[in-house]
SEKOLSE-23745 format. One record per atom (N, C-alpha, C): x, y, z; residue in one letter. Coordinates in pm, whole numbers, plus 50000, padded with zeros to 5 digits. Layout:
<pts>
XYZa
...
</pts>
This chain:
<pts>
500844990750018m
500115000450031m
500945010550037m
500455020449905e
501355031749909e
500755044149993e
501275051350030y
500565063350106y
501295078250034y
500505087350003r
501065099349920r
501015109950024r
501425123750026t
501125133550120t
500595143750033t
500165154650063y
499385159149977y
500135169549883y
501545169149917s
502795175749846s
502515168349692s
502185153649725a
502635147549604a
501415147049524a
500385151449554i
499325151449426i
499415165849357i
499175163749240t
499335173549135t
498235178749118t
497705190149080p
496575199849060p
496025192848959p
495925188048836s
495235179048767s
494065168048868s
495025160148981e
494805152449026e
493665160949148e
493775171449213t
493445174349306t
492025178649222t
491655179649089t
490295186349030t
489295169649028t
489905158549043k
489115145649048k
489165145049211k
489575146649297l
489285147049424l
488205153549475l
488025166849446l
486845175449479l
486035172649431l
484625171349461p
483565167749446p
482985180449362p
482065176249255k
481595180049163k
480675193449203k
480365202849163s
479295215049219s
478105215949233s
477555215449300n
476225211449262n
475365225549324n
474445230149276k
474155241049270k
473085244649350k
472695234449430s
471545234549498s
472525235949630s
473895231549652n
474555231649769n
475195245749757n
475035250849683d
476115269049692d
475525276349787d
476155283549840i
475255296349907i
475505305549848i
474165311749814v
473705325449708v
473665336449787v
474215345449787c
474245359949870c
473625365749765c
472155371649796r
471455380149691r
472035396149738r
471445406349655k
472035420849679k
470685429349699k
470435434749789l
469565442649856l
470125462749810l
469335468349770l
469755481049702l
471335478449722l
472355471849620g
473585469249579g
474385463449657g
473815461549803i
474465455149909i
474175441149925i
475495433749936e
475245421250000e
474095418950049e
473205408750092k
472415408450201k
473035405850350k
473575401650388p
474945400850545p
474895417050602p
475915419150474s
476265435150461s
475025447950484s
473975438350419f
472695453850429f
472175449750565f
471815436350598y
471525433850745y
472085437050873y
473655440850861f
474235441650953f
474395462150944f
474415462850848s
474375483350843s
472945486750902s
471985479950839f
470555478450910f
470225481651071f
471435467751117y
471485469251245y
472015479751324y
473015483751247v
474065496751330v
473005506651383v
472205510951243l
471495519851224l
470195524951303l
469615515051316f
468505509951401f
469215512751567f
470175505251637y
470635506151746y
470915520951750y
471995529351658v
472265541751670v
470875547551702v
469875548651630l
468475555851621l
467875552651754l
467905537051781f
467215535451909f
468085544352047f
469225545052085l
470195555152150l
469695565252151l
469805577852041c
469555586652051c
468155587052040c
467105577352018l
465785579652085l
465805580352245l
466435570452296g
466395570252438g
467095580452485g
468235589352434a
468615596852537a
467735608852529a
466855608952425i
465495623352389i
464955620752507i
464175609152519i
463075604952632i
463715607552729i
464895604952811f
465875607552907f
465625620052925f
466335628152799a
466645644052832a
465275652152886a
464205644252838f
462775655752817f
462615652752965f
462645638753011f
462165634753144f
462975643853270f
464165643353250e
464875642953358e
465485658853375e
465475666553267t
465925681453265t
465135685553368t
463845690953363p
462995696253443p
463445696053568p
463785679253597v
464025677653790v
465235682053820v
466165683753729e
467615683853750e
467655704853770e
466815708553667l
466775725053670l
466215730953808l
465055720153846g
464535722053981g
465335720654080g
466155712154088a
466835706754196a
468345717354238a
468375722654104r
469615733554123r
469155746954162r
467485751954118i
466795761654171i
466785757854296i
466415748854371q
466315745754516q
467415748154600q
468535741354553l
469945741654607l
470645756954588l
470395762654452d
470685779154522d
469825784054597d
468845783554665n
468025793854732n
468445789954838n
468665774154886y
469145772955025y
470645778155036y
471205777554946v
472795784254968v
472565798555005v
471975807854937a
471235817754908a
470485823355078a
469845812255144n
469295814055305n
470475812155348n
470935802655342f
472275800155424f
473155809655480f
473565816155329r
474465833555361r
473485840855442r
472475844055412k
471965850855506k
471585851755648k
471745839755649m
470895834155808m
473125834755894m
474035834555799y
475485833055866y
476195844355761y
476145854155783p
476555860955723p
478485862155727p
478725858455843n
480175854455912n
480995846855802n
480155837455754v
481085827755658v
481225831955547v
482495829055490s
482835834955376s
482565824955263s
482215829955098e
481965822955025e
482545810054998e
483955816755007q
485115805154981q
485155795055109q
485125793655207a
484815788055329a
483565777755280a
482365784555222l
481315776455232l
481365768855156l
482025774455010d
482245766954906d
483705754254898d
484505756454990e
485565746855038e
484705735855139e
483545736355219l
482775729055301l
481915721555207l
481255724855129i
480215718855028i
481145709454917i
482335713254881v
483435704454784v
483325693354911v
483935694555011e
484145680555092e
483065673155154e
482035675955163v
481215670155168v
480515660255045v
480645668454962v
480315661654779v
481395647354786v
482405652354814k
483175641354793k
483085631854898k
482765631555028a
482635625755104a
481125615655054a
480205622555024n
479035616854983n
479125605954861n
479955610754786k
480655602954645k
480955592254708k
481825589054821k
482585576354855k
481855566754948k
480325575854975g
479385568255083g
479275573555198g
479705581755257i
480015585455427i
479175599155410i
478025590455514s
477545601755547s
477835616055641s
477305627655611v
478245635855701v
476925642055800v
476125638755773t
474835639855891t
475165639656005t
474545648656121i
474755641456277i
474095629256244i
472855625956208n
471855614256222n
472595604156138n
473575605256074g
473975595455921g
474575580556010g
474565571055973t
474615558456000t
475985557255981t
476355545656124n
478085546056114n
478325534356070n
477625528355960e
478215517655876e
479355517655805e
480135507455773h
481135507055673h
481075504255556h
481305510655455n
481055506455348n
481565494855261n
482925490755296w
483285479955284w
483385469055415w
482385466255483d
482825456355548d
482735442755502d
483015432455593f
482615422355489f
481985414855395f
480705416555462t
479845411955375t
479265417855252t
479675433555242q
479555441355113q
480685436955022q
481715435755080s
482895430355008s
482775418454936s
482435409255027l
481915394054948l
481095397954844l
479835405554887f
479365408154772f
479575411354638f
480635423154637f
481225429454530f
482255420054484f
482845413354546t
483455402654479t
483215391554377t
481735387454497s
480825376554390s
480405383154275s
479865395154237c
479625403054142c
480575402754036c
481855406054118v
482965407953944v
483225398353922v
483525388654039v
483505370453943v
482815365953872v
481525369253902t
480215365853813t
479965372053663t
480875382053660t
480215388553514t
481235392153471t
482445392853482i
483485394953408i
483655381253315i
483695368653330g
483905358853265g
485095355753296g
485195344453191q
486405335053173q
487295335853095q
486975348252963y
487625346552890y
488085363352858y
</pts>
């Protein structure tokens, strides 16, 4: 019995080894608007996705902008009333205090007198965070 490698097969023999083309088995990509179907569908999907995101942004901005403006007006009124009640506090000192309070609040630290003394990274919360990271990042 003789064994041949692929390099020993001549080009004329390869045409004998390959099956004859059957038109029913060939994959035909038809065109839509001059673009192949898969490319057209992908382009349509990307366009639809971008339009969907833009529509969501418009709706979100429509509902949230008045709420934000109301909160800004309320905060400005509160600061103006505070400055009237305590004229000895300079604007710079008040602004520095507000910046520090905002920094602490972003870290989850309550600065109010009645705030809780719970730590943000106790064992149970750290365990929950670790399990979320491990389960959502994946293997690859």
